[in-house]
Structures are given as C-alpha cells and as structure tokens.
N, C-alpha and C positions, 0 to 999 in steps of 0.2 A: 566508406570509412572502415567497415568491417573487413572488406577485401584488402585494403591497404595494411590493416593490422595483421591479417593472416599472412600477407606477402612478406611483411617485415619479419614476422616470426620465423617463416620458412628460411629467409636469408640468414638470420642469426644462427639458426640450427645448422645450416650448411657451413657457415664460417667456423663455428665451434667444432663441427665434425672434421672439417678440413684441417684446422689447427692441430687437432688430436692426431690425425693421420701423419701430418708433417712431423710432429713431436716423436711419434712412434718410429717413423722412418729414420729420423736423425739418430734416435737411440740405437736402432738395429744396425745402422750403417757406421756408427762411430766405432773407433778402434780402441775399446777398453779391454783388449783381449789378452793382455799379458799379465802374468802374476809377478809383479815387481816387489821383491823383498828389499826392505830398507838397506840392509847391509848383511851380506853373507859372511859369517865369521870363518876365517881361515887361520888356523893356528900357526902354520908355517910362515905366514906373512905378517903375523902380529909383532908388535914391538917387544923386544926382549931387553930386560935390564942386564947390564954387565955385572959380573960378580963384585967388582969394587964398588959399584953403585949400591948393591944390596947390603954391603958391609956397614953403610951409614945407619942402617935400621936394625935395632935390636929387638927381635921378636920375643914377646912375653910367652912363656910356656905355662900350660895349665895341666892339672892332674885330675883324671877320673879315677877315683879310688873305690874299690868294692871289697866286700867281705865274703858273701855267699853267692852261689851261681844263680843269677837272674838274667839269663842271656837276652831276653826280650827287652828288659829295661836298659841294660847296659848297651845293647846295640842301638836302641832308640836314641840314647844320649850321643853315641858316636856319630850317628847319622846327622844329628843336629849340628854337632861341632864341625863335621865335614862340610855341611852347607855353609856355615859361617866362616870357613877358612881359618878356624882356630887351631893353633899349634898345641897339641895335647899328647900326653902319655896316658896309658891305662895300666894300672898296677893293682896288685892284691895287697891287702893289709898285712899279710904275713911276710912280705918282702921288706928288706931294709931300704928305706927311702929317705932322702934328704928333702924334706918338705920345703925348706927355705929356698930351694932353687925354683919354686913354682909361684907364679903370681896368684893363682886361685886353686883351691882344692874343691872338687865336686865329689861329695861323699854320698854314696848310695846306700841307704838303709843299713845301718851299722849296729851290731850288738856291742855291748860293753864287755870287752875281754882283754886278755893280756896283749894281744896283737895291736889293738888300737891304743892301748896304754903306752906301749913302747914307742909308738910314732909321735906321742906327745902333741897331738893335733891342736889342742887348745893353747899350748905354749906357742905353737906356730902362729896362731891367730893373734894371740896377745902381743906378740912382738911385731905385728904389722901385716900378717897374712890375711887372706880372704877365704871364707868357707861358705860354700853353698851346700846345704844339707837337704837331700831329697828323701824325706821319710814322713810317714804318718803313724808310725809305731804299731802297725797292724800285724806285722810278721813276727816280731820278737818282743816279749815282755821286758827283756833287759835292753831294749833299744836305748840309744844314747838320749833320746828325748825324755826317757824316764829316769835314767841313772845320772844324767848331767843336766837336769831340767834348769837349774839356776844359770848355767852358762848360756843357755838358749833364751833366757829371759822369761821362763815359764814359772808361774806361781802355783797354779793348780791344774791337775790333769783329771779328766773325766772319762769319757768312753769314746769308742770309734763310732763315727756317724757317717751318713751319706747325704748328699745334697745335689740339687741342680740350681740352687739359688745363690748367686754370688754378688759381691759388691766390690767395685774397684775404687779405692781411695786415691790411688795414683795411676798414671797412664802406663800400666804394665804392658798392655798391648796398644799398638798405635791406633788412635781414634776411639778408644773405649774408656768410659768413666761411668760411675754410678752403678745402679742395680741391673742385674740381668737374670732372666728366667730361662734356663736352658732345658726345660722339659720338652721331650720329644712327644708330640701328640699321638704318634703311632705306638711308641713304646714308653709309656709314662712311668713304668716301674724302673727303667734303666737310669742309673745315676752316674753323672760325669765325674763326681769327686767323692773320695772316701777319706775323711780327715779325722785327726785326733782333736777332740774338743778340749781346749785349754784356755786358761786365763794367762795373760802376759803382763809384764811390768808396764807402767805408764810411760817409761822412756823408750819403749820399743816402737819402731815405725811400722805400722801395719799397712802394707800395700794393697792387700786383697783379703776379704773376709767373707765368711758365710753370712747369709742374710740375718741370722740371729746375733751376729757379732763375733763368733769364734774365728780367730785368724787362720787364713789359709796360706798367706805369704807374708812373712814379717822379717824385719832386719833390725840388728842392734849393734852398737859399737861394743867391742870387747878388747880392752886395752888399747893398743894402737891399731888393731885390725877390725874386721867386720865379720859378723855371722849373719847368714840369711837362711831361712827355713822355708822350703816349699812343701806344705802340709796338705797335699791333694791326693796322694796315692795314684795308682794307675799310670806309673811312670813309663810303662811300655806302650802307651797309646799315642797316636798322632795328635789327639785332641789336647794332650798335655804339653806337647813340644813347644808351642808358642809361649807358654808360661815359663818353661825352662829358659828359653831365649830371653824373655823379658826380665826374669830374675837375674840371670847372668849379666845382662847388659847393665842393670841398675846397680850391680855390685862393683862394676869397674869404674876407675877414675876417668878413663877414656877408652872407647871401644869403637872400631870401625869394621863394618862387614859389607860384602857386596850383595846387591839385590838385582832382580830382573827388571823391575820398574815397568810393568806392563799391565794394562787392563784389557782383557780379551773377552769378547762376547760371541759365543757360538749360537747359531740358529740351526738346530738339527732338522734333517729331512726337508731341506730347503735349498734349491727347488726340488720338486718331486712331482709325481703323477697325482694331480689333485682332481682328476676327472671323476667325481663321485657325488652322490646325493646323501645328505644327512638331515634328519628331521629338524634338529635344533637350528641348523643354518637356514633351511627353507622357511621354517615357521617364523623366525625372527628377522631374517634379512632378505627373504624372497629371492634367493639365489642358490645355485649349486655351489659346491665347495671351491672350485677353481675361481669362480667370479668373486666369491667372498675374499679369498686370499689376495687376488689382484686389485680389487676395487675398494676393499675396506681394511683388511689386516695389514697389507704391505704399505699402503700410504700412511697409515698410522705409525708403523714402525719407522718409516722414513722421518716422520715428524719427531719421534723420540730421538732418532739418530742425530738430526740437525740441532735439536734443542740441547742435547748433552754432548755433542761432538763425539759420538760413538763410532767405532769401526766394527762392522759385522764380519764374522767368519761363518759363511754358510756351508752346511754339510750336504752336498749334492747326492741324491739317490735317484736312480733311473726308473726303477719299477718296484711295485709291491707284490709281484708274483713270487712263488716259492720254488722257482726252478733252480736246481743245483746240478743237473745233468746236461742240459742244453736241449734244443738250441736256445741261445740267450737273446730272445727278441724283446722288444718293448713297444709301447704305444707311441708311434712317431708323431702323432698329432699333438703330443705334449711339447714338441720342439719349440713352437712359437712362444709359449709361455716361459719355457726354460730360458730362451734367448733374451726375452724382455727382462726377466728378473735378474739374470746373471749380469746383463749389461748394466743395469742400475746398481747392483752390488759393487761392481768394479768401478763404475763412474764415481762412486763415493769412497774410493780407496779401500774397499773391502777385499776379502779373499773368498774364493770358493774352494773348499777342500773336498776330499772324496769320502763318501759314506758307504757306497756299495752299488753294485749292479742292482741288487735288491736288498731286502732287509734281513736276509738269512745270514746270521753271524758266521764268521769264518771258523767253524768248529769241525774237527774231524771225528769227535766222539759223539755218537748218537745219544748216549746217556746224558751228556751235557745239554745237547740241543732239546731233548725231551722236556727238560725242566721249564722251558718257555714256549713249548709247542712249535719248535723250529725243525728244520731238516739239517742233518750234517752233510758236509761236502765229501764226496768220495775220494778225492785226491787233489794234489797240488795243481795238476793240469787243468782241471775244471775251474778252480779258483782263478788261475791265470787267464783262462779263456774268457770267463765272465767279466772280469775286471777290464781286460784288454778291449773287449767288445764295447763296454760302456765308455771307456776313455776315448776310444776311436770315434764313437758317435758324438761325444761331447766336443772333440776337436774338429769335427765337421762344422760345428757352430762357432767355435773359437779356436782356430788353427794354431795360434801361438801360445795357447795356455798350457802350463804345466801344473800338476797337482803337487803340492809340497806337504800337505797334512792329511792324515787319515783319522777318521772317527769311527770306531767299531760299532756296528749296529747292536743295540741293547747292551753296549759296553762289554761285549764278550768277544774274545779273540784268543785262539790257540797260539802259543808261542811259535809252534812249527809253521803256522800259516803266515807268519811275518816274512818268511823267505819267499813265499808266493807273491805277497804284496810287493816286495822289492823288485821281483822279476817283472811284474805287470806294470808297476809305476816306478821306473828308474829314477825319477826326479824326487821321490819321496824323502823327506827329511825329518818328519815328526809324526808321532802317534799320540792322540789324546783320549785316554781312558778316564778313570776316576781317581781322585786322590784319596778320599775317605772310604772308598769301597762302597758296599751296599749291604744292607741287612735283609735277610729273607723274612718270610711271614712270621717266623718264630723269634725274630730279634737277634739271630746269630749271623755272623759274618758269612756272606755268600762267597764261597771259595772260587766259584767259576768267573766272577766278575774280574775284569782287568783293572786291578788296583795298582797304581803306579807311584813310584817316587819321582821327584823332579830331577832330571839329569840326562845323561847319555846312556842308552842301553847297550848291551853286548852286541846288538845288531848295527851299532853306529848311528842309530836314530835318536832324536831327542824325545824323551818322555815328557809330555806337557799335559798332565792330567787336568780335567775340569774339576772344580772345587765345589761349586754351588749350582743350584738350578731352580727354575720356577719363577713365579710372579710375585710371591708374597714375602715381605720383609718382616722378620720377627727377631727376637733376641738370639735365637739359635743361628740364624743367618748372619747377623751382625758379628757374632763371636767367630764363626768360621771365616768370614771375610777378613776380620782383623787378625786372625791367626796367621793366615798366609801373607797378608800385607806385612806383618811384623817379621816373619821368618824369611820371606822371599821377595817382598814388594810385588806380589802377584795377586791380581783378581782374575779369575777364570770362571765365567758363568755360562750356563746354557739354557736355552728355552726351545719350545716347539711351536710351529705355526698352528698345530691342531690341539693346543691346550684346551680350547673350548669344547672339544669332543670327549675329553677325559675327565670324569668327575673327580678323580683323585688330584689331578693337576689344576683343575679349574675351580674346585669346590662348588661346582654347579653355577658359577657366575657366567654371565654373558660377556661378550667382548668389551663392551663399554666399561664394565666394572674391572675386568682384567687389565684393560688399558690403564685405568687409574692406578691399579696396584703396581704395574710396571713403571709408570711415571713416578710413583712414590719411591720405588726401589732404586731407579737410576738417579733420582734426585738426591737420595741419601748418599749414594756413592760419590756423586759429583760434589756434594757439600763437604763430605768427610775426607775424601781421598782425591781431591781434584789435582794434586801434584803428580799422580801416577799417569804415565803416558798411555794414550789410547793406541792399541796395537792390534794387528791381525795375528793369528796363531803363528804364521810363518815368521813374522818379525820377532815375536816373543821367543820362538824356538831358537833363533840365532843369538838372542841375548842369553838364553840358557847355555848355549854352546860356549859363549865367551866366559860366562860365569863359572863353567866347569873347569876351564883352564887358567883362569886369572889367579894371580897371587897378589895380595894386598900387603904393602909394607907402610908403616907410618911411625912417626915419633913426634914428641914435643921438643922444640928447640927454641928456647927463649919464649917469645910471645907468638911463636908460629907453631902450627900443626903441619908437618910436612908429610905428604902422601906420595907413594909411588906404586905403579901397577905393572907387574910383569905379565907378558902375553896379552898386552892391551891392543885393542883395535877400535879406533874412532871415538866411542863414548863408553863410559862405565858408570853406573849409578851405585852409590854407597849410602849406608846409614851411618852417621856419626853420633855417638852417644857421649855427651860431655855436659858439665855444668857451666862451662865457660861460654862467653858470648863471642860469636864471630862478627868481626867488624869489616873485613874485606877478604878478597880471594884473588888468586892468580892462577890462570889456566884451568879453572874449574868454577862452577856456579854453586850456590848454596841456597837452601830454603829451610826456614825453621818449621818443624813439624809438631812440636809440643814443648813441654817444659825443658826437656834435656835431649831432644833428638833433632838432627838436621838431615835433610836430603842433600847429598853432595853428588854432582855430576861432573866426572872427569872428562875434559876435552882433550887433554894430552896425557901421556903416561906418567908425568910428574907434575905436581901442583902443590900449592901451599895455601894455608888460611892464616890470617892474622886474627888473634883472639885476645880477650882481656878478661 
C-alpha cells in the first residue's frame, strides 16, 4: 500500500513537471515578438476638413488679460489653453480692447487702477460676459478683490492664509468630491494653496473651499453674466492647472476639448538582472531575488492585470554594472528569465520599452552624475555603442521587436543625449520622464530631473511623462490622478519590482501587504475611472501625437450638438461639458462622467449629438 502511494506521488510529480515544461516551451516558442501599436498617427494621411466645412462653426474666442509681469503664471495659463485647444488672445490692460468680442475674460491678479477702469470689465460681465478671476489678493493691497469686493460677492475680508486641506462641493475635477488632505509626509510645511480668507454672500455658489469653510473657488451671477474667482494662489504651478481647467469648464454654457484617454502602467527595471541575494527575500520567502520575482511577484502582478484588465509597459534594463567606457558585456545567463518574462508581457498585449544597457543615466556632465553617485558618459559614441549592443542582444531573443518608448534611468537625461538615443534606436517615438518633477532633500525643485510637458518635443518625439508612482493610495495621489484625468484624460503610473527592498517605497511592508496596497490602488482607479482605455505607452504616445495636431470645432444647432475634427485619424476622445442631457448620437459614442461632463469618442471626423 505504501509502495503504491509513493508510486502514485512520483507519477503526479512527473506529470506536473512535464506540464510545466510543456507550458514553458509553448511560451518560449510562441511568436509574441512584435511591438504592435494600435494606430500610428500620420498627420499627412489624416482627414482634413475643407475650408467651407469649417465655416459652419463659429469658434468662441477668449481673452487672457494681465496687468503686471508674472511670466510664470501667464505662461502656465497659456500652456493650459493650448492643451485644451482654446482659441485665445493675450493682452495687457493698458491696451484698448473690445471685451464684448470675447466669450470669457481670464483676468490674472489685477490692481484697481485707471487702466482696468477704462476697460469697464464689470460692465462687460453685467451685459452677459464671463469673468474668471485668478487672484488671492496677496500681491497687491488694492487688488480688485479688496476694491470691488461687492461685485465678487464678498462680505468680509480677513487675512492671507495657507492650507493643504480642501473640500470639493461640486465635481471641479473629474472623480473628486468631498474632503482631501494634501499634506506631503516628506515636506509637511509645504502648502499647496495660499488664499484670501473671506466671507461671501449666501447666493454665491462655492465649488471648492478650505476645510474651515473659506471659499477657494466660487461663482456668482452678475447681471446677465457670471463671475468666478479662483482664490488659491500659486497660479504658476502645475498643481493649480486642473483647477483652472475645472473652473473655466464650469463657467461655460458648453465646452468641448480633446483628451488622450489612456491609462498607462509602467514597470521600471523589468525585466532586469535579478541574480542577487537579499536578506529580506531569503528570510521571508526562502528564495533568491530572481526566483522571488518569477515565482511570487510576477504571478501576483499577472493576477492584478487580469483582475483589472491592465496593460503593462515594462522598462527593460540589461545590466546593473556601471560601465560607460566598454566593453559593454552582460550576464548572458539572464537571457532565459528575460525571454520568459518578455514573452508573457507581450502575450498579454503589453509593451517592453527601453530603460538602458545599465542604470547609468545618459548624462555628459559629471557634476550632475555625482549627485546620485553615477558616472557620466564620455561621448555620444559610447552611448550609442552601449545601447546598440543591448538592443542587438535583445533582438537575438526577439528578432522582430522594435523599441518605441524610452524611460531614462533615475529620470535623468541630458537633452544632447537624445540625439544618441535616436541614432541607437531608430524606431524610438516617445520618452517618458516625469510630469511633476521631483523635489530634492531640501524640498526644492531638482533641476536635473527630466520634467516634461505632454506633447511633441523639438526632437520629434512624444513627451509622455509619468505622473504618479508607488503602491499607496492617499489623498495626494487621488488629487494628482484626477488632475491629469481632468486636463488630459491620462493616468500614467509606475512601480518597481524591487519595492520590497526599498524602505522608502515599501514603508518596510512585505510583499503580501504591498500586494494589498496595489490591489486597493488599482481597484480605486477601476471604480473611479473605468471609462479610460487601458493602453501601452506606445499606444498612448500616438494618441498624444493626434491630440497635438487635432482641431476641434463644434456648435449647437437646434437640438443638436454638431462636432467636427480636423486632422482626424480613426478615433478621437473628447470631454463635453454641458448641463443638457444627451439622448442619442451619430458617428460617435458617449458616456456620462458626472453631473455635467460626458466622454465623447469620435469614430468619424464629423458627428452629432441629440440633446434636450
């Protein structure tokens, strides 16, 4: 009996082992070796509207009006309006301006003086105009908020205050409502908002307020027009951009703007050389790091991927040596693991992008490299040689694969090194640095970090910066996610396989706890923003390329909203802001996102919506 039991056990083990070998052989022999992009945008082949077609649509023009030189704030607003494809002019208050020719005036921190009096801006609003005033009264004691308090619905004015605690009464940002604590645990003294503490009339609509009740964004009717005040200060920062977009949107009777409509998830340093020993891994999981990645971490990440229908964009790195001169060798025994992991990434419609031959950032100045303990590269030739060697080795495993996206190690990259990148990777179409930049240990902006805008660079590559990172969901994370969803319809997050080895990234939690945190994070996104398409970085980059060239035209005609897109190719996602209800559509689809927002996906370059 015992012999039979042993024999049966041996047979079962052999069968399981055999099935595993068969599965592995199938994976390694399957041809998931091409980097298929959903749709490469080609401006020359896009659908162009004829001039007589454009004439049907009357574009509303808006005015950005300023008094004193605040280039950072002014440029920030211009960047936002360029994103939104808003037709606008920029004028100084000293100029003679016919305000009635503009749908909206965006006024930046204005003193009460003869120039603004001549413009009769409150008369413009009273007769039907719209005013968005960006001011917290901190620069000028004779700011309009003080001298014309009654027109803004202000009863009492107190002092300038700072806060990180806010409350949304309406959905200014897509997906956010209620109270938020935006304290940064590392830099607790930094405040996101600087506001003028005021009391306002009961008939004022407060969209957003400080936790104690002082209004930060409010709106009031003024005659036949509307006045809105964004009382947050720091109008030069990226963190305030979504509030400007939200405020401007809420002020319009109808507003349509293009979005990327992509959720991108990067896994940095994956695959990589994981042949190493770490006490925390050996003690808790009885394995070396490579086996931990293959047998525990990656299977769990696949579970999250299938649970939330994610698409991974992994950032491949060949070695962790510090070689910048050559020869550019690597541990060839890692090829088997690399092939297994990459095959599975591609099998699940993911993307492998290029991270580097090694983790030495492409920097020419040693002074910059010294800050993170790296080596600088001597010249372009060595950068090209190292990358070409790594790409060649990768193509021995996946002969048909082209890299489309590059992630700079440690988010550092010299602009001059981009030319070397393009030489070594001719297929390159996008670079992903950081959107919000990074603070140094003293809480100041790290100037060496590759901080990007979203768009097309002077090198012809798409800038697709990562926005958020890590495992933990908090109010700060929710605010940043909602910010870029509101302005761009983009979620771009990154994580690392070795988070468990870094106390700052893991908060000393083991993988089981980190997995729960990631599950909570992706669950929140899935519940709050499940309308956003899951994309690889390459797919999202092509959407950015189309968004760069697209022109959106629209009008209300009877009970229809008619929309047309110039330079259109295949599909284009839009956000429509309106109080009207959509009842049907033609040549586009729609989905309600909140009280007054819709997602519109154009399937042809001209479409219409029936509303009531």
